N, CA, C and O atoms as a GROMACS GRO file, in nm:
protein
  416
    1SER      N    1   0.084  -0.118   0.000
    1SER     CA    2   0.000   0.000   0.000
    1SER      C    3   0.088   0.125   0.000
    1SER      O    4   0.204   0.121   0.041
    2LEU      N    5   0.031   0.234  -0.047
    2LEU     CA    6   0.102   0.362  -0.054
    2LEU      C    7   0.009   0.470  -0.001
    2LEU      O    8  -0.100   0.490  -0.055
    3ASP      N    9   0.050   0.540   0.104
    3ASP     CA   10  -0.033   0.641   0.168
    3ASP      C   11   0.012   0.781   0.125
    3ASP      O   12   0.117   0.829   0.166
    4LEU      N   13  -0.070   0.844   0.043
    4LEU     CA   14  -0.044   0.981  -0.002
    4LEU      C   15  -0.159   1.073   0.039
    4LEU      O   16  -0.191   1.170  -0.030
    5TRP      N   17  -0.219   1.041   0.152
    5TRP     CA   18  -0.332   1.116   0.208
    5TRP      C   19  -0.286   1.256   0.245
    5TRP      O   20  -0.183   1.272   0.311
    6ARG      N   21  -0.361   1.356   0.203
    6ARG     CA   22  -0.339   1.496   0.239
    6ARG      C   23  -0.196   1.543   0.210
    6ARG      O   24  -0.127   1.594   0.299
    7CYS      N   25  -0.153   1.523   0.086
    7CYS     CA   26  -0.018   1.564   0.045
    7CYS      C   27  -0.018   1.688  -0.043
    7CYS      O   28   0.085   1.722  -0.102
    8SER      N   29  -0.132   1.756  -0.053
    8SER     CA   30  -0.145   1.877  -0.135
    8SER      C   31  -0.111   1.853  -0.281
    8SER      O   32  -0.058   1.940  -0.349
    9MET      N   33  -0.143   1.733  -0.330
    9MET     CA   34  -0.117   1.702  -0.470
    9MET      C   35  -0.228   1.760  -0.558
    9MET      O   36  -0.344   1.765  -0.517
   10ASN      N   37  -0.190   1.803  -0.678
   10ASN     CA   38  -0.286   1.859  -0.773
   10ASN      C   39  -0.294   1.769  -0.897
   10ASN      O   40  -0.239   1.659  -0.897
   11ASP      N   41  -0.362   1.816  -1.000
   11ASP     CA   42  -0.380   1.735  -1.121
   11ASP      C   43  -0.249   1.701  -1.190
   11ASP      O   44  -0.235   1.592  -1.246
   12ASP      N   45  -0.152   1.791  -1.186
   12ASP     CA   46  -0.021   1.762  -1.245
   12ASP      C   47   0.046   1.646  -1.170
   12ASP      O   48   0.108   1.559  -1.232
   13CYS      N   49   0.034   1.646  -1.039
   13CYS     CA   50   0.089   1.536  -0.958
   13CYS      C   51   0.017   1.405  -0.991
   13CYS      O   52   0.080   1.299  -0.997
   14ALA      N   53  -0.115   1.412  -1.012
   14ALA     CA   54  -0.192   1.292  -1.046
   14ALA      C   55  -0.140   1.232  -1.175
   14ALA      O   56  -0.125   1.110  -1.185
   15LEU      N   57  -0.112   1.315  -1.274
   15LEU     CA   58  -0.062   1.268  -1.402
   15LEU      C   59   0.075   1.200  -1.386
   15LEU      O   60   0.099   1.093  -1.443
   16ILE      N   61   0.163   1.260  -1.308
   16ILE     CA   62   0.296   1.204  -1.284
   16ILE      C   63   0.285   1.072  -1.209
   16ILE      O   64   0.351   0.974  -1.244
   17LEU      N   65   0.200   1.069  -1.105
   17LEU     CA   66   0.184   0.947  -1.026
   17LEU      C   67   0.124   0.834  -1.109
   17LEU      O   68   0.172   0.721  -1.105
   18ALA      N   69   0.020   0.864  -1.183
   18ALA     CA   70  -0.044   0.761  -1.266
   18ALA      C   71   0.054   0.708  -1.370
   18ALA      O   72   0.056   0.588  -1.398
   19ASP      N   73   0.135   0.796  -1.427
   19ASP     CA   74   0.234   0.751  -1.525
   19ASP      C   75   0.338   0.660  -1.458
   19ASP      O   76   0.381   0.561  -1.517
   20ALA      N   77   0.378   0.694  -1.336
   20ALA     CA   78   0.476   0.612  -1.264
   20ALA      C   79   0.419   0.476  -1.227
   20ALA      O   80   0.493   0.379  -1.214
   21LEU      N   81   0.287   0.467  -1.210
   21LEU     CA   82   0.223   0.343  -1.169
   21LEU      C   83   0.171   0.258  -1.285
   21LEU      O   84   0.117   0.150  -1.262
   22LYS      N   85   0.186   0.305  -1.408
   22LYS     CA   86   0.123   0.236  -1.520
   22LYS      C   87   0.170   0.093  -1.539
   22LYS      O   88   0.094   0.010  -1.589
   23ASP      N   89   0.292   0.062  -1.502
   23ASP     CA   90   0.342  -0.074  -1.517
   23ASP      C   91   0.343  -0.152  -1.386
   23ASP      O   92   0.389  -0.266  -1.381
   24ASN      N   93   0.292  -0.091  -1.279
   24ASN     CA   94   0.289  -0.157  -1.148
   24ASN      C   95   0.180  -0.262  -1.146
   24ASN      O   96   0.065  -0.234  -1.180
   25LYS      N   97   0.216  -0.381  -1.107
   25LYS     CA   98   0.120  -0.492  -1.103
   25LYS      C   99   0.103  -0.549  -0.963
   25LYS      O  100   0.045  -0.657  -0.948
   26THR      N  101   0.152  -0.479  -0.859
   26THR     CA  102   0.142  -0.531  -0.723
   26THR      C  103   0.068  -0.440  -0.626
   26THR      O  104   0.012  -0.489  -0.528
   27LEU      N  105   0.066  -0.311  -0.648
   27LEU     CA  106   0.003  -0.218  -0.555
   27LEU      C  107  -0.148  -0.239  -0.553
   27LEU      O  108  -0.214  -0.232  -0.657
   28GLN      N  109  -0.203  -0.265  -0.433
   28GLN     CA  110  -0.347  -0.287  -0.420
   28GLN      C  111  -0.418  -0.168  -0.358
   28GLN      O  112  -0.532  -0.138  -0.395
   29PHE      N  113  -0.353  -0.099  -0.266
   29PHE     CA  114  -0.417   0.011  -0.194
   29PHE      C  115  -0.335   0.138  -0.208
   29PHE      O  116  -0.216   0.140  -0.176
   30LEU      N  117  -0.399   0.243  -0.255
   30LEU     CA  118  -0.335   0.373  -0.274
   30LEU      C  119  -0.426   0.477  -0.209
   30LEU      O  120  -0.539   0.498  -0.254
   31SER      N  121  -0.378   0.541  -0.105
   31SER     CA  122  -0.459   0.638  -0.031
   31SER      C  123  -0.433   0.778  -0.086
   31SER      O  124  -0.324   0.833  -0.069
   32LEU      N  125  -0.534   0.835  -0.152
   32LEU     CA  126  -0.518   0.965  -0.218
   32LEU      C  127  -0.614   1.072  -0.166
   32LEU      O  128  -0.620   1.181  -0.222
   33GLY      N  129  -0.687   1.042  -0.062
   33GLY     CA  130  -0.786   1.136  -0.011
   33GLY      C  131  -0.726   1.267   0.035
   33GLY      O  132  -0.608   1.276   0.068
   34ARG      N  133  -0.811   1.368   0.038
   34ARG     CA  134  -0.775   1.503   0.086
   34ARG      C  135  -0.661   1.567   0.008
   34ARG      O  136  -0.578   1.638   0.064
   35ASN      N  137  -0.658   1.541  -0.122
   35ASN     CA  138  -0.565   1.611  -0.211
   35ASN      C  139  -0.645   1.708  -0.296
   35ASN      O  140  -0.767   1.719  -0.280
   36ASP      N  141  -0.579   1.779  -0.384
   36ASP     CA  142  -0.644   1.885  -0.460
   36ASP      C  143  -0.671   1.845  -0.604
   36ASP      O  144  -0.654   1.926  -0.695
   37PHE      N  145  -0.714   1.721  -0.626
   37PHE     CA  146  -0.746   1.675  -0.760
   37PHE      C  147  -0.882   1.727  -0.803
   37PHE      O  148  -0.976   1.734  -0.724
   38THR      N  149  -0.891   1.762  -0.930
   38THR     CA  150  -1.021   1.793  -0.991
   38THR      C  151  -1.064   1.668  -1.067
   38THR      O  152  -0.999   1.564  -1.060
   39VAL      N  153  -1.173   1.679  -1.140
   39VAL     CA  154  -1.218   1.567  -1.223
   39VAL      C  155  -1.107   1.525  -1.318
   39VAL      O  156  -1.088   1.406  -1.343
   40LYS      N  157  -1.034   1.622  -1.372
   40LYS     CA  158  -0.924   1.591  -1.464
   40LYS      C  159  -0.820   1.502  -1.397
   40LYS      O  160  -0.771   1.407  -1.459
   41GLY      N  161  -0.785   1.530  -1.272
   41GLY     CA  162  -0.688   1.449  -1.201
   41GLY      C  163  -0.738   1.308  -1.174
   41GLY      O  164  -0.662   1.212  -1.188
   42TRP      N  165  -0.865   1.296  -1.136
   42TRP     CA  166  -0.921   1.162  -1.110
   42TRP      C  167  -0.931   1.080  -1.237
   42TRP      O  168  -0.918   0.958  -1.233
   43LYS      N  169  -0.953   1.145  -1.350
   43LYS     CA  170  -0.966   1.071  -1.476
   43LYS      C  171  -0.837   1.002  -1.518
   43LYS      O  172  -0.841   0.901  -1.588
   44VAL      N  173  -0.722   1.055  -1.477
   44VAL     CA  174  -0.597   0.987  -1.512
   44VAL      C  175  -0.587   0.852  -1.439
   44VAL      O  176  -0.526   0.758  -1.490
   45PHE      N  177  -0.647   0.844  -1.320
   45PHE     CA  178  -0.647   0.716  -1.249
   45PHE      C  179  -0.746   0.619  -1.314
   45PHE      O  180  -0.724   0.498  -1.313
   46SER      N  181  -0.852   0.672  -1.370
   46SER     CA  182  -0.946   0.588  -1.444
   46SER      C  183  -0.876   0.526  -1.564
   46SER      O  184  -0.892   0.408  -1.592
   47ALA      N  185  -0.798   0.608  -1.636
   47ALA     CA  186  -0.724   0.559  -1.752
   47ALA      C  187  -0.618   0.458  -1.710
   47ALA      O  188  -0.589   0.364  -1.784
   48LEU      N  189  -0.559   0.477  -1.593
   48LEU     CA  190  -0.460   0.382  -1.542
   48LEU      C  191  -0.523   0.244  -1.522
   48LEU      O  192  -0.462   0.142  -1.553
   49LEU      N  193  -0.645   0.243  -1.471
   49LEU     CA  194  -0.714   0.117  -1.443
   49LEU      C  195  -0.768   0.052  -1.569
   49LEU      O  196  -0.769  -0.070  -1.582
   50CYS      N  197  -0.812   0.135  -1.662
   50CYS     CA  198  -0.863   0.082  -1.788
   50CYS      C  199  -0.895   0.198  -1.881
   50CYS      O  200  -0.996   0.265  -1.865
   51ASN      N  201  -0.809   0.222  -1.977
   51ASN     CA  202  -0.830   0.328  -2.073
   51ASN      C  203  -0.932   0.280  -2.176
   51ASN      O  204  -0.903   0.194  -2.258
   52LYS      N  205  -1.051   0.337  -2.169
   52LYS     CA  206  -1.160   0.289  -2.253
   52LYS      C  207  -1.139   0.318  -2.401
   52LYS      O  208  -1.206   0.259  -2.486
   53SER      N  209  -1.047   0.408  -2.433
   53SER     CA  210  -1.019   0.436  -2.573
   53SER      C  211  -0.895   0.360  -2.622
   53SER      O  212  -0.847   0.384  -2.733
   54SER      N  213  -0.846   0.269  -2.540
   54SER     CA  214  -0.726   0.194  -2.577
   54SER      C  215  -0.761   0.073  -2.662
   54SER      O  216  -0.878   0.044  -2.688
   55THR      N  217  -0.659   0.003  -2.704
   55THR     CA  218  -0.679  -0.120  -2.780
   55THR      C  219  -0.717  -0.232  -2.684
   55THR      O  220  -0.703  -0.218  -2.563
   56ILE      N  221  -0.763  -0.341  -2.737
   56ILE     CA  222  -0.797  -0.457  -2.654
   56ILE      C  223  -0.674  -0.507  -2.579
   56ILE      O  224  -0.683  -0.543  -2.462
   57VAL      N  225  -0.560  -0.509  -2.644
   57VAL     CA  226  -0.436  -0.554  -2.580
   57VAL      C  227  -0.400  -0.462  -2.464
   57VAL      O  228  -0.362  -0.510  -2.356
   58GLU      N  229  -0.411  -0.331  -2.483
   58GLU     CA  230  -0.380  -0.237  -2.375
   58GLU      C  231  -0.477  -0.253  -2.258
   58GLU      O  232  -0.437  -0.243  -2.142
   59THR      N  233  -0.604  -0.278  -2.288
   59THR     CA  234  -0.701  -0.304  -2.182
   59THR      C  235  -0.666  -0.431  -2.108
   59THR      O  236  -0.671  -0.436  -1.985
   60PHE      N  237  -0.631  -0.535  -2.182
   60PHE     CA  238  -0.598  -0.664  -2.122
   60PHE      C  239  -0.476  -0.654  -2.031
   60PHE      O  240  -0.467  -0.724  -1.931
   61THR      N  241  -0.381  -0.566  -2.066
   61THR     CA  242  -0.259  -0.552  -1.986
   61THR      C  243  -0.262  -0.432  -1.891
   61THR      O  244  -0.160  -0.400  -1.831
   62SER      N  245  -0.377  -0.367  -1.877
   62SER     CA  246  -0.388  -0.253  -1.786
   62SER      C  247  -0.378  -0.301  -1.640
   62SER      O  248  -0.366  -0.421  -1.615
   63ASN      N  249  -0.384  -0.209  -1.547
   63ASN     CA  250  -0.370  -0.242  -1.406
   63ASN      C  251  -0.493  -0.316  -1.355
   63ASN      O  252  -0.604  -0.265  -1.361
   64HIS      N  253  -0.472  -0.439  -1.304
   64HIS     CA  254  -0.582  -0.519  -1.252
   64HIS      C  255  -0.566  -0.547  -1.103
   64HIS      O  256  -0.642  -0.625  -1.046
   65THR      N  257  -0.468  -0.483  -1.038
   65THR     CA  258  -0.442  -0.510  -0.896
   65THR      C  259  -0.489  -0.399  -0.804
   65THR      O  260  -0.526  -0.426  -0.690
   66LEU      N  261  -0.489  -0.274  -0.850
   66LEU     CA  262  -0.528  -0.163  -0.764
   66LEU      C  263  -0.677  -0.172  -0.732
   66LEU      O  264  -0.761  -0.169  -0.822
   67GLU      N  265  -0.710  -0.183  -0.604
   67GLU     CA  266  -0.848  -0.204  -0.561
   67GLU      C  267  -0.906  -0.089  -0.483
   67GLU      O  268  -1.028  -0.080  -0.469
   68CYS      N  269  -0.822   0.001  -0.433
   68CYS     CA  270  -0.872   0.108  -0.346
   68CYS      C  271  -0.786   0.232  -0.362
   68CYS      O  272  -0.663   0.224  -0.366
   69LEU      N  273  -0.852   0.348  -0.372
   69LEU     CA  274  -0.782   0.475  -0.377
   69LEU      C  275  -0.797   0.555  -0.248
   69LEU      O  276  -0.749   0.667  -0.238
   70GLY      N  277  -0.864   0.497  -0.150
   70GLY     CA  278  -0.876   0.562  -0.020
   70GLY      C  279  -0.961   0.687  -0.019
   70GLY      O  280  -0.940   0.775   0.065
   71VAL      N  281  -1.055   0.696  -0.110
   71VAL     CA  282  -1.146   0.812  -0.117
   71VAL      C  283  -1.287   0.761  -0.146
   71VAL      O  284  -1.306   0.645  -0.182
   72SER      N  285  -1.384   0.849  -0.129
   72SER     CA  286  -1.521   0.806  -0.161
   72SER      C  287  -1.593   0.908  -0.248
   72SER      O  288  -1.628   0.877  -0.362
   73ASP      N  289  -1.616   1.026  -0.196
   73ASP     CA  290  -1.697   1.126  -0.269
   73ASP      C  291  -1.638   1.164  -0.403
   73ASP      O  292  -1.711   1.182  -0.500
   74GLU      N  293  -1.505   1.176  -0.410
   74GLU     CA  294  -1.442   1.218  -0.534
   74GLU      C  295  -1.466   1.118  -0.647
   74GLU      O  296  -1.472   1.157  -0.764
   75LEU      N  297  -1.479   0.992  -0.612
   75LEU     CA  298  -1.495   0.889  -0.714
   75LEU      C  299  -1.632   0.895  -0.781
   75LEU      O  300  -1.652   0.836  -0.887
   76LEU      N  301  -1.725   0.964  -0.719
   76LEU     CA  302  -1.856   0.980  -0.782
   76LEU      C  303  -1.847   1.070  -0.905
   76LEU      O  304  -1.936   1.068  -0.990
   77LEU      N  305  -1.739   1.147  -0.914
   77LEU     CA  306  -1.723   1.242  -1.025
   77LEU      C  307  -1.675   1.176  -1.153
   77LEU      O  308  -1.697   1.229  -1.262
   78VAL      N  309  -1.611   1.062  -1.142
   78VAL     CA  310  -1.557   0.994  -1.259
   78VAL      C  311  -1.595   0.847  -1.255
   78VAL      O  312  -1.633   0.795  -1.150
   79ASP      N  313  -1.585   0.781  -1.367
   79ASP     CA  314  -1.618   0.639  -1.377
   79ASP      C  315  -1.491   0.558  -1.356
   79ASP      O  316  -1.422   0.524  -1.452
   80LEU      N  317  -1.460   0.527  -1.230
   80LEU     CA  318  -1.341   0.449  -1.199
   80LEU      C  319  -1.378   0.302  -1.188
   80LEU      O  320  -1.462   0.265  -1.106
   81PRO      N  321  -1.318   0.218  -1.268
   81PRO     CA  322  -1.352   0.075  -1.268
   81PRO      C  323  -1.281  -0.004  -1.158
   81PRO      O  324  -1.238  -0.117  -1.183
   82LEU      N  325  -1.267   0.052  -1.037
   82LEU     CA  326  -1.200  -0.018  -0.928
   82LEU      C  327  -1.270  -0.148  -0.893
   82LEU      O  328  -1.204  -0.247  -0.862
   83GLY      N  329  -1.401  -0.149  -0.896
   83GLY     CA  330  -1.477  -0.268  -0.859
   83GLY      C  331  -1.443  -0.388  -0.944
   83GLY      O  332  -1.453  -0.502  -0.898
   84LEU      N  333  -1.404  -0.365  -1.068
   84LEU     CA  334  -1.368  -0.476  -1.156
   84LEU      C  335  -1.241  -0.547  -1.109
   84LEU      O  336  -1.221  -0.664  -1.141
   85ASN      N  337  -1.156  -0.478  -1.034
   85ASN     CA  338  -1.028  -0.533  -0.991
   85ASN      C  339  -1.038  -0.618  -0.864
   85ASN      O  340  -0.938  -0.674  -0.821
   86LEU      N  341  -1.156  -0.630  -0.804
   86LEU     CA  342  -1.169  -0.695  -0.674
   86LEU      C  343  -1.152  -0.847  -0.676
   86LEU      O  344  -1.130  -0.907  -0.571
   87SER      N  345  -1.161  -0.908  -0.789
   87SER     CA  346  -1.146  -1.053  -0.798
   87SER      C  347  -0.999  -1.094  -0.784
   87SER      O  348  -0.909  -1.023  -0.830
   88ASP      N  349  -0.977  -1.209  -0.721
   88ASP     CA  350  -0.840  -1.262  -0.712
   88ASP      C  351  -0.793  -1.320  -0.845
   88ASP      O  352  -0.673  -1.334  -0.868
   89ASP      N  353  -0.886  -1.352  -0.932
   89ASP     CA  354  -0.854  -1.409  -1.063
   89ASP      C  355  -0.830  -1.294  -1.161
   89ASP      O  356  -0.923  -1.247  -1.227
   90LYS      N  357  -0.706  -1.249  -1.171
   90LYS     CA  358  -0.673  -1.130  -1.251
   90LYS      C  359  -0.690  -1.154  -1.400
   90LYS      O  360  -0.714  -1.059  -1.476
   91ARG      N  361  -0.679  -1.278  -1.444
   91ARG     CA  362  -0.707  -1.308  -1.586
   91ARG      C  363  -0.854  -1.284  -1.615
   91ARG      O  364  -0.889  -1.230  -1.720
   92ALA      N  365  -0.941  -1.323  -1.522
   92ALA     CA  366  -1.084  -1.298  -1.538
   92ALA      C  367  -1.113  -1.148  -1.534
   92ALA      O  368  -1.199  -1.099  -1.607
   93VAL      N  369  -1.043  -1.076  -1.448
   93VAL     CA  370  -1.058  -0.930  -1.442
   93VAL      C  371  -1.025  -0.869  -1.578
   93VAL      O  372  -1.101  -0.787  -1.630
   94ALA      N  373  -0.913  -0.910  -1.635
   94ALA     CA  374  -0.871  -0.858  -1.765
   94ALA      C  375  -0.975  -0.889  -1.872
   94ALA      O  376  -1.009  -0.803  -1.952
   95MET      N  377  -1.024  -1.011  -1.873
   95MET     CA  378  -1.124  -1.049  -1.974
   95MET      C  379  -1.254  -0.972  -1.954
   95MET      O  380  -1.317  -0.932  -2.051
   96ASN      N  381  -1.295  -0.952  -1.828
   96ASN     CA  382  -1.416  -0.874  -1.801
   96ASN      C  383  -1.404  -0.730  -1.850
   96ASN      O  384  -1.499  -0.674  -1.903
   97LYS      N  385  -1.287  -0.671  -1.833
   97LYS     CA  386  -1.264  -0.534  -1.880
   97LYS      C  387  -1.272  -0.527  -2.032
   97LYS      O  388  -1.331  -0.434  -2.088
   98VAL      N  389  -1.213  -0.625  -2.099
   98VAL     CA  390  -1.218  -0.628  -2.246
   98VAL      C  391  -1.363  -0.637  -2.292
   98VAL      O  392  -1.405  -0.563  -2.381
   99VAL      N  393  -1.439  -0.727  -2.232
   99VAL     CA  394  -1.580  -0.743  -2.272
   99VAL      C  395  -1.659  -0.616  -2.242
   99VAL      O  396  -1.737  -0.570  -2.326
  100LYS      N  397  -1.640  -0.560  -2.123
  100LYS     CA  398  -1.715  -0.440  -2.082
  100LYS      C  399  -1.686  -0.320  -2.172
  100LYS      O  400  -1.778  -0.247  -2.209
  101PHE      N  401  -1.560  -0.298  -2.206
  101PHE     CA  402  -1.523  -0.175  -2.275
  101PHE      C  403  -1.499  -0.190  -2.425
  101PHE      O  404  -1.479  -0.090  -2.493
  102HIS      N  405  -1.502  -0.312  -2.477
  102HIS     CA  406  -1.477  -0.330  -2.619
  102HIS      C  407  -1.583  -0.415  -2.690
  102HIS      O  408  -1.559  -0.466  -2.799
  103GLN      N  409  -1.697  -0.430  -2.629
  103GLN     CA  410  -1.801  -0.510  -2.693
  103GLN      C  411  -1.866  -0.432  -2.807
  103GLN      O  412  -1.881  -0.310  -2.801
  104GLY      N  413  -1.901  -0.503  -2.908
  104GLY     CA  414  -1.975  -0.453  -3.022
  104GLY      C  415  -1.923  -0.334  -3.082
  104GLY      O  416  -1.980  -0.284  -3.179
   0.00000   0.00000   0.00000
């Protein structure tokens, strides 16, 4: 887990952090509450979990381990697919994301 609660981070920090975590396959809990992210900042974490405009391969290899961002109200502003990552079967998580975001 990584605790970045109340670190005065803004949208630029969100972009840097999400970019640094894009290849991380072990982090499950990331505490980001009480920072200064706007909808733009939260959306970069949504793309980290599953970029809906990406290719099927990119979706299949996106982050399937991050399960919690340590916030609640802010997540109502964006469509974060954290719930999809809750299964222990990460191959099933990957396939569910592909079906959900690339069907038809």
